Each structure stands twice: as structure tokens, then as C-alpha cells.
N, CA, C and O atoms as a DFTB+ gen file, in Angstrom:
480 C
 N C O
     1  1      -0.136     -82.506      33.903
     2  2       0.633     -81.799      32.891
     3  2       1.122     -80.699      33.806
     4  3       0.317     -79.790      34.008
     5  1       2.803     -80.595      34.644
     6  2       3.206     -79.415      35.284
     7  2       4.074     -79.192      34.374
     8  3       4.742     -79.754      33.506
     9  1       3.830     -78.059      34.905
    10  2       5.461     -77.021      33.972
    11  2       5.742     -75.748      34.979
    12  3       4.937     -75.255      35.769
    13  1       6.843     -75.427      34.784
    14  2       7.320     -74.652      35.391
    15  2       7.912     -73.573      34.763
    16  3       9.104     -73.706      34.486
    17  1       7.363     -72.530      34.471
    18  2       8.383     -71.804      33.660
    19  2       9.349     -70.159      34.193
    20  3       8.896     -69.087      34.595
    21  1      10.737     -70.593      33.969
    22  2      11.455     -70.045      35.312
    23  2      11.441     -68.726      33.839
    24  3      11.486     -69.367      32.789
    25  1      11.419     -68.028      33.708
    26  2      11.844     -66.133      33.821
    27  2      13.278     -65.794      33.186
    28  3      14.239     -66.541      33.004
    29  1      13.154     -64.754      32.973
    30  2      14.677     -64.213      32.952
    31  2      15.329     -63.715      34.084
    32  3      15.119     -62.815      34.897
    33  1      15.988     -64.372      33.937
    34  2      17.476     -64.003      35.267
    35  2      17.761     -62.811      35.059
    36  3      17.293     -62.090      35.941
    37  1      18.606     -61.997      33.894
    38  2      18.903     -60.729      33.921
    39  2      18.914     -60.466      32.618
    40  3      18.522     -61.309      31.812
    41  1      19.221     -59.646      32.364
    42  2      18.866     -57.878      31.448
    43  2      18.739     -58.847      30.019
    44  3      17.808     -59.061      29.243
    45  1      20.763     -59.514      30.113
    46  2      21.071     -60.181      28.957
    47  2      20.769     -61.421      28.521
    48  3      21.452     -61.969      27.657
    49  1      19.028     -62.358      29.435
    50  2      18.549     -62.858      29.397
    51  2      17.114     -63.327      29.074
    52  3      16.085     -63.328      29.750
    53  1      17.384     -63.712      27.854
    54  2      15.754     -63.245      27.016
    55  2      14.942     -64.545      26.796
    56  3      14.141     -64.865      25.918
    57  1      15.487     -65.279      28.048
    58  2      14.900     -66.875      26.849
    59  2      14.653     -67.119      28.251
    60  3      15.170     -66.632      29.256
    61  1      13.358     -68.349      28.024
    62  2      12.118     -68.792      29.241
    63  2      12.147     -70.590      29.403
    64  3      11.753     -71.454      28.620
    65  1      12.798     -70.699      30.782
    66  2      13.187     -72.476      30.325
    67  2      11.734     -72.347      30.796
    68  3      11.159     -71.553      31.541
    69  1      11.276     -73.635      29.946
    70  2       9.845     -74.896      29.792
    71  2       9.883     -75.693      30.300
    72  3      10.567     -76.487      29.654
    73  1       9.305     -76.461      31.883
    74  2       9.212     -77.721      32.189
    75  2       8.292     -78.613      31.690
    76  3       7.244     -77.985      31.537
    77  1       8.201     -79.371      31.472
    78  2       6.998     -80.845      31.385
    79  2       7.499     -82.125      31.653
    80  3       8.225     -82.809      30.932
    81  1       6.816     -82.511      33.305
    82  2       7.073     -83.647      33.704
    83  2       6.360     -84.717      33.255
    84  3       6.448     -85.904      33.570
    85  1       5.332     -83.922      32.147
    86  2       4.140     -85.652      31.402
    87  2       4.963     -86.404      30.585
    88  3       4.739     -87.613      30.527
    89  1       5.946     -85.893      29.888
    90  2       6.540     -85.938      28.297
    91  2       8.291     -86.049      28.884
    92  3       9.271     -86.462      28.263
    93  1       8.202     -85.521      30.267
    94  2       9.531     -85.220      30.255
    95  2      11.188     -84.197      29.268
    96  3      12.377     -84.361      28.997
    97  1      10.371     -83.470      29.155
    98  2      10.358     -82.138      27.939
    99  2      10.942     -81.083      28.662
   100  3      10.357     -80.623      29.642
   101  1      12.609     -80.415      28.094
   102  2      12.623     -79.185      28.677
   103  2      13.109     -78.924      27.066
   104  3      13.447     -79.587      26.085
   105  1      12.849     -77.042      27.597
   106  2      13.317     -76.329      26.765
   107  2      13.794     -75.198      27.327
   108  3      13.773     -74.812      28.496
   109  1      14.400     -74.531      25.950
   110  2      14.885     -72.962      26.757
   111  2      14.513     -72.104      25.697
   112  3      15.339     -71.825      24.829
   113  1      13.453     -71.690      25.672
   114  2      12.495     -70.609      24.272
   115  2      12.345     -69.260      24.221
   116  3      11.518     -68.885      25.052
   117  1      12.951     -68.131      23.390
   118  2      12.561     -67.232      23.236
   119  2      11.891     -66.346      24.260
   120  3      10.703     -66.439      24.568
   121  1      12.471     -65.761      24.598
   122  2      11.178     -64.798      25.324
   123  2       9.834     -64.386      25.007
   124  3       8.702     -64.627      25.426
   125  1      10.408     -63.627      24.048
   126  2       9.284     -62.993      23.290
   127  2       8.472     -64.031      22.471
   128  3       7.301     -64.117      22.841
   129  1       8.738     -64.633      21.704
   130  2       8.513     -66.396      21.206
   131  2       7.196     -66.529      22.071
   132  3       6.055     -66.213      21.734
   133  1       7.434     -66.832      22.735
   134  2       7.178     -67.318      23.985
   135  2       5.958     -67.276      24.135
   136  3       5.029     -68.080      24.058
   137  1       6.179     -65.399      24.541
   138  2       4.945     -64.026      25.100
   139  2       3.467     -64.337      23.765
   140  3       2.237     -64.358      23.813
   141  1       4.609     -64.544      22.624
   142  2       3.531     -64.581      21.706
   143  2       2.683     -65.742      21.281
   144  3       1.595     -65.798      20.708
   145  1       3.473     -66.612      21.717
   146  2       2.288     -67.845      21.229
   147  2       1.611     -67.891      22.894
   148  3       0.396     -68.081      22.952
   149  1       2.194     -67.763      23.904
   150  2       0.879     -68.357      25.073
   151  2      -0.128     -66.954      24.991
   152  3      -1.294     -67.123      24.634
   153  1       0.228     -65.936      25.240
   154  2      -0.970     -64.861      24.808
   155  2      -1.475     -65.835      23.419
   156  3      -1.326     -67.024      23.699
   157  1      -1.792     -65.719      22.609
   158  2      -3.226     -66.073      21.291
   159  2      -3.653     -67.499      22.292
   160  3      -4.794     -67.577      22.746
   161  1      -3.012     -68.172      22.464
   162  2      -3.510     -69.456      22.854
   163  2      -4.654     -68.460      24.333
   164  3      -5.827     -68.287      24.666
   165  1      -3.438     -68.142      24.682
   166  2      -4.299     -67.527      26.579
   167  2      -5.919     -66.529      25.936
   168  3      -6.808     -66.040      26.633
   169  1      -5.794     -66.523      24.483
   170  2      -7.218     -65.869      24.251
   171  2      -8.189     -66.853      24.161
   172  3      -9.304     -66.811      24.680
   173  1      -7.611     -67.949      23.321
   174  2      -8.931     -68.524      22.637
   175  2      -8.614     -69.741      23.220
   176  3      -8.809     -70.480      22.255
   177  1      -8.184     -70.622      24.319
   178  2      -8.302     -71.417      24.814
   179  2      -9.116     -71.075      26.638
   180  3      -8.775     -70.169      27.398
   181  1     -10.519     -72.421      26.965
   182  2     -11.241     -71.284      28.781
   183  2     -10.542     -71.484      29.116
   184  3     -11.452     -71.934      29.812
   185  1      -9.184     -71.812      29.668
   186  2      -8.572     -72.560      30.953
   187  2      -7.126     -71.718      30.684
   188  3      -7.222     -71.235      29.556
   189  1      -5.950     -71.394      31.229
   190  2      -5.671     -70.977      31.834
   191  2      -4.212     -72.054      31.439
   192  3      -3.173     -71.754      30.852
   193  1      -4.665     -73.399      32.042
   194  2      -4.352     -74.446      31.610
   195  2      -4.043     -75.479      31.357
   196  3      -3.434     -76.458      31.789
   197  1      -5.180     -74.692      29.635
   198  2      -4.546     -75.914      28.971
   199  2      -3.944     -75.240      27.454
   200  3      -3.742     -75.763      26.358
   201  1      -3.718     -73.408      28.117
   202  2      -3.018     -72.680      27.141
   203  2      -1.579     -72.612      27.399
   204  3      -0.914     -71.967      26.588
   205  1      -1.046     -73.105      28.281
   206  2       0.028     -73.187      29.341
   207  2      -0.129     -74.965      28.302
   208  3       0.881     -75.223      27.646
   209  1      -1.134     -75.872      28.225
   210  2      -0.484     -76.990      27.864
   211  2      -0.226     -77.220      26.436
   212  3       0.596     -77.907      25.830
   213  1      -1.399     -76.255      26.005
   214  2      -0.905     -75.991      23.790
   215  2      -0.018     -75.437      23.812
   216  3       0.920     -75.888      23.155
   217  1       0.183     -74.127      24.592
   218  2       2.101     -73.636      24.408
   219  2       3.175     -74.296      24.748
   220  3       4.203     -73.769      24.321
   221  1       3.449     -76.044      25.861
   222  2       4.164     -76.359      26.224
   223  2       4.224     -77.603      24.864
   224  3       5.063     -78.478      24.644
   225  1       3.099     -77.271      24.203
   226  2       2.957     -78.822      23.101
   227  2       3.445     -77.906      21.321
   228  3       3.897     -78.242      20.226
   229  1       2.970     -76.618      22.033
   230  2       3.368     -76.112      20.269
   231  2       5.028     -76.751      20.266
   232  3       5.513     -77.591      19.507
   233  1       5.619     -76.063      21.328
   234  2       6.929     -75.802      21.138
   235  2       7.834     -77.235      21.190
   236  3       9.004     -77.242      20.807
   237  1       7.182     -78.400      21.687
   238  2       7.665     -79.452      21.507
   239  2       7.560     -79.743      20.319
   240  3       8.568     -80.226      19.802
   241  1       6.662     -79.612      19.692
   242  2       6.746     -79.923      17.939
   243  2       7.744     -79.836      17.918
   244  3       8.676     -80.625      17.761
   245  1       7.593     -78.201      18.182
   246  2       8.744     -77.570      16.896
   247  2      10.015     -77.702      16.937
   248  3      10.571     -77.616      15.843
   249  1      10.862     -77.938      18.106
   250  2      11.941     -78.663      18.864
   251  2      12.034     -79.940      18.505
   252  3      13.210     -80.299      18.569
   253  1      11.345     -80.750      18.169
   254  2      11.073     -81.859      16.879
   255  2      10.943     -82.297      15.616
   256  3      11.197     -83.407      15.147
   257  1      10.461     -81.175      15.032
   258  2       9.552     -81.153      13.747
   259  2      11.451     -80.255      13.253
   260  3      12.352     -80.785      12.604
   261  1      11.439     -79.181      13.722
   262  2      12.307     -77.937      13.248
   263  2      11.825     -77.152      12.904
   264  3      12.418     -76.235      12.336
   265  1       9.717     -77.179      13.224
   266  2       9.885     -76.199      12.050
   267  2       9.522     -74.299      13.197
   268  3       9.140     -74.047      14.340
   269  1       9.853     -73.651      12.235
   270  2       9.144     -72.005      12.944
   271  2       7.991     -71.890      13.851
   272  3       6.792     -72.084      13.649
   273  1       8.630     -71.534      14.883
   274  2       7.467     -71.888      15.846
   275  2       6.135     -70.500      14.971
   276  3       5.115     -70.556      14.284
   277  1       7.034     -69.409      15.591
   278  2       5.704     -68.737      14.331
   279  2       4.480     -68.497      12.743
   280  3       3.516     -67.780      12.474
   281  1       5.441     -69.800      11.915
   282  2       4.593     -70.214      11.369
   283  2       3.869     -71.177      11.520
   284  3       3.129     -71.672      10.670
   285  1       4.091     -71.656      13.067
   286  2       3.266     -72.659      13.213
   287  2       1.848     -72.492      13.867
   288  3       0.693     -72.917      13.826
   289  1       2.719     -71.555      14.526
   290  2       1.096     -70.711      14.869
   291  2       0.902     -69.690      13.800
   292  3      -0.175     -70.215      13.517
   293  1       0.954     -68.987      13.196
   294  2       0.346     -69.345      12.063
   295  2      -0.690     -69.815      10.854
   296  3      -1.509     -69.459      10.007
   297  1      -0.139     -70.659      11.334
   298  2      -0.918     -71.992      10.909
   299  2      -1.971     -72.741      11.680
   300  3      -2.355     -73.866      11.362
   301  1      -2.588     -71.792      13.107
   302  2      -3.000     -72.154      13.288
   303  2      -4.523     -71.337      14.182
   304  3      -5.489     -71.772      14.810
   305  1      -3.863     -69.562      13.661
   306  2      -4.305     -69.101      14.235
   307  2      -5.968     -68.716      12.995
   308  3      -5.661     -68.513      11.820
   309  1      -6.680     -68.686      13.154
   310  2      -7.471     -67.856      12.699
   311  2      -8.377     -68.849      12.057
   312  3      -9.002     -68.730      11.003
   313  1      -8.319     -70.121      13.111
   314  2      -9.122     -72.000      12.931
   315  2      -9.562     -72.251      14.088
   316  3      -8.841     -72.321      15.084
   317  1     -10.534     -72.378      14.082
   318  2     -12.055     -72.636      15.305
   319  2     -11.240     -73.374      16.791
   320  3     -10.139     -73.046      17.235
   321  1     -11.840     -74.059      17.146
   322  2     -11.140     -75.018      18.713
   323  2     -11.264     -75.906      18.591
   324  3     -10.520     -76.747      19.096
   325  1     -12.274     -76.184      17.850
   326  2     -12.178     -77.594      16.838
   327  2     -11.140     -78.327      16.076
   328  3     -10.753     -79.482      16.256
   329  1     -10.815     -77.596      15.333
   330  2      -9.351     -77.035      14.168
   331  2      -8.664     -77.321      14.256
   332  3      -8.147     -78.200      13.567
   333  1      -7.864     -76.338      15.850
   334  2      -6.597     -76.356      16.218
   335  2      -6.142     -77.622      16.894
   336  3      -5.064     -78.216      16.876
   337  1      -7.790     -77.955      17.760
   338  2      -7.610     -78.842      18.501
   339  2      -7.431     -80.736      17.964
   340  3      -7.140     -81.738      18.619
   341  1      -7.784     -80.518      16.435
   342  2      -7.882     -81.462      15.153
   343  2      -5.813     -81.166      15.598
   344  3      -4.981     -81.878      16.160
   345  1      -5.745     -79.536      14.865
   346  2      -3.977     -80.012      14.264
   347  2      -3.197     -79.782      14.990
   348  3      -2.079     -79.535      14.540
   349  1      -3.467     -79.745      16.807
   350  2      -2.491     -80.401      17.421
   351  2      -2.956     -82.275      17.455
   352  3      -1.786     -82.587      17.675
   353  1      -3.203     -82.744      17.441
   354  2      -3.417     -83.758      17.731
   355  2      -2.608     -84.819      16.490
   356  3      -2.059     -85.896      16.726
   357  1      -2.734     -84.172      15.218
   358  2      -1.982     -84.023      13.832
   359  2      -0.986     -84.284      14.323
   360  3      -0.920     -85.412      14.812
   361  1       0.092     -83.492      14.411
   362  2       1.101     -83.383      14.802
   363  2       1.431     -84.422      15.858
   364  3       2.209     -85.364      15.712
   365  1       0.820     -84.158      16.802
   366  2       1.563     -84.496      18.355
   367  2       1.618     -86.334      17.941
   368  3       2.589     -86.944      18.387
   369  1       0.619     -87.093      17.145
   370  2       0.240     -88.370      16.671
   371  2       0.749     -88.629      15.699
   372  3       0.686     -89.746      15.186
   373  1       1.840     -86.918      14.863
   374  2       3.405     -87.785      13.843
   375  2       4.515     -88.185      14.639
   376  3       5.659     -88.416      14.249
   377  1       3.902     -88.262      16.194
   378  2       5.107     -87.873      16.839
   379  2       5.833     -88.665      17.442
   380  3       7.031     -88.938      17.503
   381  1       4.207     -89.228      18.202
   382  2       4.818     -91.057      19.397
   383  2       4.253     -91.982      18.255
   384  3       4.046     -91.833      17.051
   385  1       4.123     -92.827      19.006
   386  2       3.960     -94.486      19.666
   387  2       2.965     -94.763      18.101
   388  3       2.088     -93.933      18.338
   389  1       2.665     -95.220      17.066
   390  2       1.179     -95.727      16.583
   391  2       0.429     -96.242      17.622
   392  3      -0.642     -95.636      17.559
   393  1       0.380     -97.298      18.867
   394  2      -0.247     -97.821      18.982
   395  2      -1.708     -97.080      20.046
   396  3      -2.719     -97.601      20.517
   397  1      -1.250     -95.904      20.076
   398  2      -2.416     -94.970      20.661
   399  2      -2.544     -93.568      19.488
   400  3      -1.641     -93.034      18.844
   401  1      -3.878     -93.285      19.521
   402  2      -3.641     -91.342      18.855
   403  2      -4.936     -90.632      19.620
   404  3      -6.121     -90.787      19.916
   405  1      -3.742     -89.688      19.717
   406  2      -4.349     -88.315      20.667
   407  2      -5.666     -88.153      19.320
   408  3      -5.543     -88.244      18.098
   409  1      -7.303     -87.794      20.466
   410  2      -8.060     -87.971      19.801
   411  2      -9.461     -87.817      18.590
   412  3     -10.260     -87.129      17.953
   413  1      -8.899     -89.104      18.966
   414  2      -9.066     -90.264      18.395
   415  2      -9.705     -91.475      19.681
   416  3      -8.891     -92.213      20.237
   417  1     -11.422     -91.560      20.089
   418  2     -12.154     -92.127      20.838
   419  2     -12.179     -93.543      20.681
   420  3     -12.009     -94.282      21.651
   421  1     -12.403     -94.030      19.384
   422  2     -13.130     -95.229      18.111
   423  2     -12.361     -95.384      17.362
   424  3     -12.738     -94.833      16.327
   425  1     -10.696     -96.195      17.139
   426  2      -9.871     -96.345      16.241
   427  2     -11.253     -97.555      14.926
   428  3     -11.637     -98.676      15.261
   429  1     -11.572     -97.023      13.898
   430  2     -12.309     -97.203      13.097
   431  2     -12.317     -98.818      12.582
   432  3     -11.189     -99.212      12.287
   433  1     -13.245     -99.677      12.447
   434  2     -11.642    -101.015      12.414
   435  2     -12.937    -101.531      10.578
   436  3     -14.157    -101.380      10.644
   437  1     -12.512    -101.860       9.780
   438  2     -12.828    -102.170       8.609
   439  2     -13.818    -103.392       8.562
   440  3     -14.029    -103.781       9.710
   441  1     -14.405    -104.029       7.744
   442  2     -14.777    -104.878       7.217
   443  2     -14.371    -105.786       6.897
   444  3     -14.211    -105.872       5.680
   445  1     -14.176    -106.358       7.302
   446  2     -13.311    -107.525       6.812
   447  2     -13.401    -108.437       5.636
   448  3     -12.440    -108.671       4.904
   449  1     -14.544    -108.922       5.490
   450  2     -15.504    -108.740       3.961
   451  2     -14.183    -108.488       2.663
   452  3     -13.291    -108.890       1.915
   453  1     -15.256    -107.200       3.379
   454  2     -14.293    -105.804       2.099
   455  2     -12.923    -105.693       1.475
   456  3     -12.506    -105.392       0.356
   457  1     -11.989    -106.315       3.469
   458  2     -11.111    -105.975       2.859
   459  2      -9.752    -107.101       2.844
   460  3      -8.521    -107.096       2.820
   461  1     -10.861    -107.996       2.874
   462  2     -10.185    -109.442       2.215
   463  2     -11.023    -109.058       0.549
   464  3     -11.158    -110.098      -0.096
   465  1     -11.411    -108.163       0.023
   466  2     -12.169    -108.133      -1.201
   467  2     -10.948    -107.590      -1.984
   468  3     -10.444    -107.956      -3.045
   469  1     -10.619    -106.546      -1.070
   470  2      -8.955    -105.392      -1.614
   471  2      -7.505    -106.377      -2.505
   472  3      -6.663    -107.233      -2.234
   473  1      -7.948    -105.575      -3.620
   474  2      -6.759    -106.485      -4.285
   475  2      -5.504    -105.137      -4.208
   476  3      -5.621    -103.912      -4.153
   477  1      -4.861    -105.636      -4.222
   478  2      -2.861    -103.748      -3.468
   479  2      -2.538    -104.205      -4.762
   480  3      -1.539    -103.774      -5.338
């Protein structure tokens, strides 16, 4: 997932432009919010690349759902790495095609005998 971050060009420009060629995503984000989110992920992720990917995904989720970035970050802060990954997978799975799921290696198959006996 490649991303190029274009910093503020002048004193009046307080946005950061994020490009993600994998998802064909581009956004102009408030520089302060971007730094807060990026700093948090850099403090909890193993590599800068992972932190940058999580930061980009958070802002992608925010742009699609209309949620506030700081509210979403507050929900993520204080969770374990596994919980953070699961939460990001949950949001990303809700935004994409239902044919594949992030964070799920084997989709559980129901027992067909039991499945036929369930009456709805």
C-alpha cells in the first residue's frame, strides 16, 4: 500500500493530502488530526509502515462513515493490539464487498444437518 504525504505548502494551508494507490483513495486531512492519529499508531505499531497504513485506513473509514476521526481514535485507544486489529477489520469489512472478509482466515461452515433443521 503506497502512500505519499504532501505536507502544508504555506502558513495558510493546514491540510495533509494522503494518497493510497491500492484503494485508489485520496483525501485532504486537517494536519493536526493527522498528526494525532499518526503519532498514536506509531506508538503502538511495530513498524512505521503498519502505522501509516492504519492511519490511512482510519481516515478512509472516517470519510465513508462520516464519523469524527478523534471519536474513532478514542474508541481505539486503550485497546490491545489484537483488539485494535479486530476493530479496524470490523470497520473495513462493513465498507467493502461481502465476498471476502479481512481478518478471517477460514469462514466457518455450518453443519448442514443442523442448518436444515433450523426453522425461521
